[in-house]
C-alpha positions as CSV (number, residue, x, y, z in Angstrom):
1,X,0.0,0.0,0.0
2,X,1.4,3.4,-0.9
3,X,1.3,6.5,1.3
4,X,-1.6,8.1,-0.8
5,X,-3.8,5.0,-0.4
6,X,-3.2,4.9,3.4
7,X,-4.0,8.5,3.7
8,X,-7.3,8.0,1.9
9,X,-8.3,5.1,4.1
10,X,-7.3,6.8,7.3
11,X,-9.2,10.0,6.2
12,X,-12.5,8.2,5.8
13,X,-12.3,6.0,8.8
14,X,-11.2,9.0,11.0
15,X,-14.0,11.1,9.5
16,X,-16.5,8.4,10.3
17,X,-15.2,8.0,13.9
18,X,-15.2,11.7,14.4
19,X,-18.8,11.9,13.3
20,X,-19.7,9.1,15.7
21,X,-17.9,10.9,18.5
22,X,-19.9,14.1,17.9
23,X,-23.0,12.1,18.6
24,X,-24.3,12.1,15.0
25,X,-24.5,8.4,14.6
26,X,-25.6,7.1,18.0
27,X,-23.4,4.0,17.4
28,X,-22.6,1.9,20.4
29,X,-19.7,-0.3,21.2
30,X,-20.0,-4.0,22.1
31,X,-19.7,-3.0,25.8
32,X,-22.9,-1.1,25.9
33,X,-25.9,-2.8,27.6
34,X,-29.2,-3.2,26.0
35,X,-32.6,-2.3,27.5
36,X,-33.6,-4.4,30.4
37,X,-36.8,-6.1,31.6
38,X,-39.7,-3.8,31.0
39,X,-37.3,-0.9,30.8
40,X,-38.4,2.3,29.2
41,X,-36.7,2.5,25.9
42,X,-34.4,5.4,26.3
43,X,-31.3,6.2,24.3
44,X,-28.1,8.3,24.8
45,X,-28.4,10.1,21.5
46,X,-27.8,13.8,21.8
47,X,-29.1,16.2,19.2
48,X,-27.1,19.4,19.0
49,X,-28.9,21.8,18.2
50,X,-32.6,21.0,17.4
51,X,-32.9,20.0,13.7
52,X,-35.6,19.4,11.1
53,X,-36.4,16.0,9.8
54,X,-34.5,16.5,6.6
55,X,-31.4,17.7,8.4
56,X,-31.3,14.6,10.6
57,X,-31.6,12.4,7.6
58,X,-28.9,14.3,5.8
59,X,-26.5,13.8,8.7
60,X,-27.3,10.1,8.9
61,X,-26.7,9.8,5.2
62,X,-23.3,11.6,5.5
63,X,-22.1,9.4,8.3
64,X,-23.3,6.3,6.4
65,X,-21.4,7.4,3.3
66,X,-18.3,8.0,5.3
67,X,-18.4,4.5,6.9
68,X,-19.1,2.9,3.5
69,X,-16.1,4.7,2.0
70,X,-14.0,3.7,4.9
71,X,-14.7,0.0,4.5
72,X,-14.5,0.2,0.7
73,X,-10.9,1.6,1.0
74,X,-9.9,-0.7,3.8
75,X,-12.1,-3.8,3.6
76,X,-10.0,-5.7,6.2
77,X,-10.7,-3.1,8.9
78,X,-12.9,-4.8,11.4
79,X,-13.5,-1.6,13.4
80,X,-14.9,0.1,10.4
81,X,-17.3,-2.7,9.7
82,X,-18.3,-2.9,13.3
83,X,-19.1,0.9,13.4
84,X,-21.0,0.5,10.1
85,X,-23.0,-2.3,11.6
86,X,-23.8,-0.2,14.6
87,X,-25.1,2.6,12.4
88,X,-27.4,0.2,10.6
89,X,-28.5,-1.2,14.0
90,X,-29.4,2.3,15.2
91,X,-31.4,3.1,12.0
92,X,-33.3,-0.2,12.2
93,X,-31.6,-1.8,9.1
94,X,-31.2,-5.1,10.9
95,X,-30.4,-7.2,7.8
96,X,-27.6,-4.9,6.8
97,X,-26.4,-4.6,10.4
98,X,-26.2,-8.4,10.6
99,X,-24.3,-8.5,7.3
100,X,-21.7,-6.0,8.6
101,X,-21.3,-7.9,11.9
102,X,-20.9,-11.2,10.0
103,X,-18.1,-9.4,8.1
104,X,-16.5,-8.4,11.4
105,X,-16.7,-12.1,12.5
106,X,-15.1,-13.3,9.3
107,X,-12.2,-10.8,9.6
108,X,-11.8,-11.5,13.3
109,X,-11.4,-15.2,12.6
110,X,-8.9,-14.5,9.7
111,X,-7.0,-12.1,12.0
112,X,-7.2,-14.7,14.9
113,X,-8.3,-11.7,17.0
114,X,-10.5,-12.7,20.0
115,X,-11.3,-9.2,20.9
116,X,-12.7,-8.5,17.5
117,X,-14.7,-11.7,17.8
118,X,-16.3,-10.4,21.0
119,X,-17.4,-7.3,19.1
120,X,-19.1,-9.5,16.4
121,X,-20.8,-12.0,18.8
122,X,-22.1,-9.3,21.1
123,X,-23.4,-7.1,18.3
124,X,-25.0,-10.1,16.5
125,X,-26.7,-10.8,19.8
126,X,-28.0,-7.2,19.8
127,X,-29.4,-7.7,16.2
128,X,-31.1,-10.9,17.2
129,X,-32.4,-9.2,20.4
130,X,-33.9,-6.4,18.3
131,X,-35.6,-8.9,16.1
132,X,-36.9,-10.8,19.2
133,X,-35.0,-13.9,18.2
134,X,-34.0,-14.5,21.8
135,X,-32.5,-18.0,21.5
136,X,-30.1,-16.8,18.8
137,X,-29.3,-13.7,20.9
138,X,-28.5,-15.9,23.9
139,X,-26.2,-18.1,21.8
140,X,-24.2,-15.0,20.6
141,X,-24.0,-13.5,24.1
142,X,-22.8,-16.8,25.5
143,X,-20.0,-17.0,22.8
144,X,-19.0,-13.4,23.6
145,X,-19.0,-14.2,27.4
146,X,-16.8,-17.3,26.9
147,X,-14.2,-15.2,25.0
148,X,-14.2,-12.5,27.6
149,X,-13.7,-15.1,30.3
150,X,-10.8,-16.6,28.4
151,X,-9.3,-13.2,27.9
152,X,-9.9,-12.1,31.6
153,X,-11.9,-9.1,30.4
154,X,-14.1,-8.4,33.5
155,X,-16.0,-5.5,32.0
156,X,-16.8,-7.6,28.9
157,X,-18.1,-10.3,31.2
158,X,-20.3,-7.8,32.9
159,X,-21.7,-6.5,29.6
160,X,-22.7,-10.0,28.5
161,X,-24.1,-11.1,31.9
162,X,-26.3,-8.0,31.6
163,X,-27.3,-8.8,28.0
164,X,-28.1,-12.4,29.1
165,X,-30.1,-11.1,32.0
166,X,-32.1,-8.9,29.5
167,X,-32.8,-11.9,27.3
168,X,-34.0,-14.0,30.2
169,X,-36.1,-11.1,31.5
170,X,-37.8,-10.7,28.1
171,X,-38.6,-14.5,28.1
172,X,-40.2,-14.2,31.5
173,X,-37.4,-16.3,33.1
174,X,-37.0,-13.8,36.0
175,X,-34.9,-16.0,38.4
176,X,-32.3,-16.5,35.6
177,X,-32.5,-12.8,34.8
178,X,-31.8,-11.8,38.4
179,X,-28.9,-14.3,38.6
180,X,-27.2,-12.7,35.6
181,X,-27.7,-9.2,36.9
182,X,-26.3,-10.1,40.3
183,X,-23.2,-11.6,38.7
184,X,-22.7,-8.3,36.9
185,X,-23.2,-6.4,40.1
186,X,-20.7,-8.5,42.0
187,X,-18.0,-7.8,39.4
188,X,-18.8,-4.1,39.1
189,X,-18.6,-3.7,42.9
190,X,-15.2,-5.5,42.9
191,X,-14.0,-3.2,40.1
192,X,-15.4,-0.1,41.9
193,X,-17.2,1.1,38.8
194,X,-20.0,3.0,40.5
195,X,-21.8,4.0,37.3
196,X,-22.2,0.4,36.3
197,X,-23.2,-0.6,39.9
198,X,-26.1,1.9,39.5
199,X,-27.1,0.2,36.2
200,X,-27.0,-3.2,37.9
201,X,-29.3,-2.0,40.7
202,X,-31.6,-0.7,38.1
203,X,-31.7,-4.0,36.2
204,X,-32.3,-5.9,39.4
205,X,-35.1,-3.4,40.3
206,X,-36.7,-4.0,36.9
207,X,-36.8,-7.8,37.6
208,X,-38.5,-7.2,40.9
209,X,-40.8,-4.7,39.2
210,X,-41.8,-7.3,36.7
211,X,-42.4,-9.9,39.4
212,X,-44.7,-7.4,41.2
213,X,-42.4,-7.0,44.2
214,X,-42.7,-3.2,44.1
215,X,-41.1,-2.5,47.5
216,X,-37.9,-4.3,46.6
217,X,-37.9,-2.7,43.1
218,X,-38.2,0.8,44.8
219,X,-35.3,-0.1,47.0
220,X,-33.1,-1.0,44.0
221,X,-34.2,2.1,42.1
222,X,-33.4,4.3,45.1
223,X,-29.9,2.8,45.3
224,X,-29.3,3.6,41.7
225,X,-30.7,7.1,42.2
226,X,-28.4,7.8,45.1
227,X,-25.3,6.7,43.1
228,X,-26.3,8.7,40.0
229,X,-26.9,11.8,42.2
230,X,-23.5,11.5,43.8
231,X,-21.8,11.0,40.4
232,X,-23.8,13.9,38.8
233,X,-24.9,11.5,36.0
234,X,-27.9,13.5,34.8
235,X,-28.8,11.2,31.9
236,X,-28.9,8.2,34.3
237,X,-30.7,10.3,36.9
238,X,-33.5,10.9,34.3
239,X,-33.7,7.1,33.8
240,X,-34.0,6.6,37.6
241,X,-36.9,9.1,37.8
242,X,-38.6,7.4,34.9
243,X,-38.3,4.0,36.5
244,X,-39.7,5.3,39.7
245,X,-42.5,6.9,37.8
246,X,-43.4,3.5,36.2
247,X,-43.4,1.9,39.6
248,X,-45.7,4.5,41.2
249,X,-48.0,4.2,38.2
250,X,-48.3,0.5,38.8
251,X,-48.9,1.1,42.5
252,X,-51.8,3.3,41.6
253,X,-50.1,6.6,42.6
254,X,-50.6,8.7,39.5
255,X,-49.6,12.0,41.2
256,X,-46.2,10.6,42.3
257,X,-45.7,9.0,38.9
258,X,-46.4,12.3,37.1
259,X,-43.9,14.1,39.4
260,X,-41.2,11.6,38.6
261,X,-41.9,11.8,34.8
262,X,-41.8,15.6,34.9
263,X,-38.4,15.4,36.6
264,X,-37.1,13.1,33.9
265,X,-38.6,15.4,31.2
266,X,-36.9,18.5,32.7
267,X,-33.5,16.8,32.6
268,X,-33.9,15.3,29.1
269,X,-35.0,18.6,27.7
270,X,-32.1,20.4,29.3
271,X,-29.7,17.8,27.8
272,X,-31.4,17.9,24.4
273,X,-31.9,14.1,24.3
274,X,-34.8,14.0,21.9
275,X,-35.3,10.2,22.0
276,X,-35.7,10.3,25.8
277,X,-37.9,13.4,25.7
278,X,-40.2,11.3,23.5
279,X,-40.2,8.5,26.2
280,X,-41.1,11.0,28.9
281,X,-44.0,12.3,26.8
282,X,-45.1,8.6,26.4
283,X,-44.9,8.0,30.1
284,X,-46.9,11.1,30.9
285,X,-49.5,9.9,28.3
286,X,-49.8,6.6,30.1
287,X,-50.3,8.2,33.5
288,X,-52.9,10.7,32.5
289,X,-56.5,9.7,33.0
290,X,-57.8,12.5,30.8
291,X,-57.8,11.0,27.2
292,X,-57.2,14.4,25.6
293,X,-54.1,15.0,27.6
294,X,-52.9,11.4,27.0
295,X,-53.4,11.8,23.2
296,X,-51.5,15.1,23.2
297,X,-48.5,13.4,24.9
298,X,-48.5,10.4,22.5
299,X,-48.8,12.8,19.5
300,X,-45.8,14.8,20.8
301,X,-43.8,11.6,21.1
302,X,-44.8,10.6,17.6
303,X,-43.8,14.0,16.2
304,X,-40.3,13.6,17.7
305,X,-39.8,10.1,16.4
306,X,-40.9,11.2,13.0
307,X,-38.3,14.0,13.1
308,X,-35.7,11.5,14.1
309,X,-36.9,9.0,11.5
310,X,-37.1,6.4,14.3
311,X,-39.3,3.6,13.0
312,X,-39.2,1.7,16.2
313,X,-40.3,4.8,18.1
314,X,-43.1,5.5,15.7
315,X,-44.3,1.9,16.0
316,X,-44.5,2.3,19.8
317,X,-46.4,5.6,19.4
318,X,-49.0,4.1,17.1
319,X,-49.4,1.2,19.6
320,X,-50.0,3.6,22.4
321,X,-52.5,5.6,20.4
322,X,-54.2,2.4,19.3
323,X,-54.6,1.3,23.0
324,X,-56.0,4.7,23.9
325,X,-58.6,4.6,21.1
326,X,-59.5,1.0,22.1
327,X,-60.2,2.2,25.7
328,X,-62.4,5.0,24.3
329,X,-64.3,2.4,22.2
330,X,-63.1,3.9,18.9
331,X,-62.4,0.5,17.3
332,X,-61.8,1.7,13.8
333,X,-59.1,4.2,14.8
334,X,-57.6,1.6,17.2
335,X,-57.3,-0.9,14.4
336,X,-55.7,1.7,12.1
337,X,-53.1,2.6,14.7
338,X,-52.2,-1.1,15.5
339,X,-52.0,-1.9,11.9
340,X,-49.6,1.0,11.3
341,X,-47.5,-0.3,14.3
342,X,-47.5,-3.8,12.8
343,X,-46.3,-2.5,9.4
344,X,-43.3,-0.8,11.0
345,X,-42.5,-3.8,13.2
346,X,-42.7,-6.1,10.1
347,X,-40.3,-3.8,8.2
348,X,-37.9,-3.9,11.2
349,X,-38.2,-7.6,11.5
350,X,-39.1,-7.2,15.2
351,X,-41.0,-10.4,15.9
352,X,-41.5,-9.7,19.6
353,X,-43.3,-6.4,18.9
354,X,-45.2,-8.1,16.0
355,X,-46.5,-10.6,18.5
356,X,-47.7,-7.8,20.8
357,X,-49.3,-6.0,17.8
358,X,-51.3,-9.1,16.9
359,X,-52.3,-9.5,20.5
360,X,-53.7,-6.0,20.7
361,X,-55.5,-6.4,17.3
362,X,-57.1,-9.5,18.8
363,X,-58.6,-7.4,21.5
364,X,-60.0,-4.9,19.0
365,X,-61.6,-7.6,16.8
366,X,-63.0,-9.3,19.9
367,X,-64.6,-6.1,21.1
368,X,-66.0,-5.6,17.6
369,X,-67.4,-9.2,17.8
370,X,-65.3,-10.4,14.9
371,X,-64.3,-13.6,16.7
372,X,-62.8,-15.3,13.6
373,X,-60.3,-12.4,13.1
374,X,-59.6,-12.3,16.8
375,X,-58.7,-16.0,16.8
376,X,-56.6,-15.6,13.7
377,X,-54.4,-12.8,15.1
378,X,-54.1,-14.3,18.6
379,X,-52.8,-17.5,17.0
380,X,-50.3,-15.5,15.0
381,X,-49.2,-13.8,18.2
382,X,-48.7,-17.1,20.0
383,X,-46.9,-18.6,17.1
384,X,-44.4,-15.7,17.1
385,X,-43.8,-16.0,20.8
386,X,-43.1,-19.7,20.4
387,X,-40.8,-18.9,17.5
388,X,-38.7,-16.5,19.5
389,X,-38.6,-18.7,22.6
390,X,-40.8,-16.4,24.8
391,X,-43.7,-18.7,25.7
392,X,-43.2,-17.7,29.4
393,X,-43.6,-14.0,28.8
394,X,-46.7,-12.1,29.8
395,X,-47.7,-11.5,26.2
396,X,-47.6,-15.2,25.4
397,X,-49.7,-16.1,28.5
398,X,-52.3,-13.4,27.6
399,X,-52.6,-14.7,24.0
400,X,-53.0,-18.3,25.2
401,X,-55.6,-17.2,27.8
402,X,-57.5,-15.2,25.2
403,X,-57.6,-18.3,22.9
404,X,-58.7,-20.5,25.7
405,X,-61.5,-18.1,26.7
406,X,-62.6,-17.8,23.1
407,X,-62.8,-21.6,22.8
408,X,-65.0,-21.7,26.0
409,X,-67.2,-18.9,24.5
410,X,-67.6,-20.8,21.3
411,X,-68.5,-24.0,23.0
412,X,-71.1,-22.3,25.2
413,X,-72.7,-20.1,22.6
414,X,-71.8,-22.1,19.5
415,X,-70.3,-19.1,17.9
C-alpha cells in the first residue's frame, strides 16, 4: 500500500469515527448494555442543536457514506465494519447490520483476534435481540462471554451477563435474569465502577418490578438514584426518575408517577436528548386519565420520532394511540393505529413487537365481535412468541388465555 492509499483510508475512517464521536450516529460499542426487563426505551443520543427531519436524515446519510467509504478503501478493517453495523442497527436496518457484523466475525477469525470476535458476537446478539430472536441472541452473548472469560476481560463479562439477563427477562425467566444481573453487580462492585453498579441496581429493580415486588424494586431504584446523584450523571438520573414513575404508576399513585416523569422530562429537555424526551411524553400519556391529555402526549412523542426517523419509536407511538382509542371504544381508529405499528415492526423484523401488535389487534376484533379475526391474530401472536422462545412471557400467556377463553365462549354459545 502506498502513502496516498493509506492517507485516503485513514481519512474516511477517521471522518466516520469523528462523526460518531460528535453524537451524529448514535453508534454503540459492544460494551454497551441493551434495554432491560420492561425498561423504558431510552437512548443516549444527543441532538445538537434542534434540527428538522430532513437535516437529521442528511446527517445520517453523510455518516453512512463515510463509513461505507472507509470499509471500501480498507475492507479488512474490522473496526470500520463494526461501526457501520452499529449505524445500521441504530437506524433499524437489521439485515444490513447483521451482514456488517458477519463481516467483522469473518475478519476476526482471519486475524485470529479474539477481541474482534467479541465485538461480532455481542453485536450479532444485539441484532437478534432487536428482532426478538431470543434463542439466537442468547447463543451469541454466551459465545462473547466465553471469550471475555478466556481473555480475563471483567468489563466484557459484565456486559454480557447484563445482556443475558435482559434476554431471560424478556422471556419471563425472572430467576435466571436476576442471577445474571447479580453476577454483573458482583464484578462491578469489585472493580469499583460505581456508574455500572447503578445500572446493575436498576436492572435488578426491573426484575423485581416485573415480578410485582414493588417494595424491593423501589429499594433498588433508590440505590441507583443515590449513586447517580453522587456522580452527577444527569442522563442516568432521568432514567431513575422514569423507572420510579413507572413503579408509582403500577402502584396506583398517578400523582407521584407524574412528578417523577416531569423530573425526567426536565433533565432530558435540558440535555437535548430527543429520544428520551419522547419516552417522557409517552410515560406522561400513560399516567394521564384525561384522554385528551394522553393523546396530546402520545402525539408529541410521535412527532419527535418522525423528526428522528425512528421507525421503532413510531411503532411504539402508534401502539399507544391504538390502545388509547381502544379504551375509548373507537375501534376503527384503534385498528388503524395497531396496523400501522404492525407495518413498522414487520419492516424492522421485530418479531416480539409483532406478537404484541397481533395480541392488541385481537382485543380490537374481539370487542367488535369479529371472533374469527380475533382468533386468527391471537394464533399469529402465540406462534411468534413460540418462534422467539418467549412462551413464558406475559404477552404469550395473555394470548393463550385469550384463545382458551374464546374456545370456551364458542363451546357455550356455539359461535
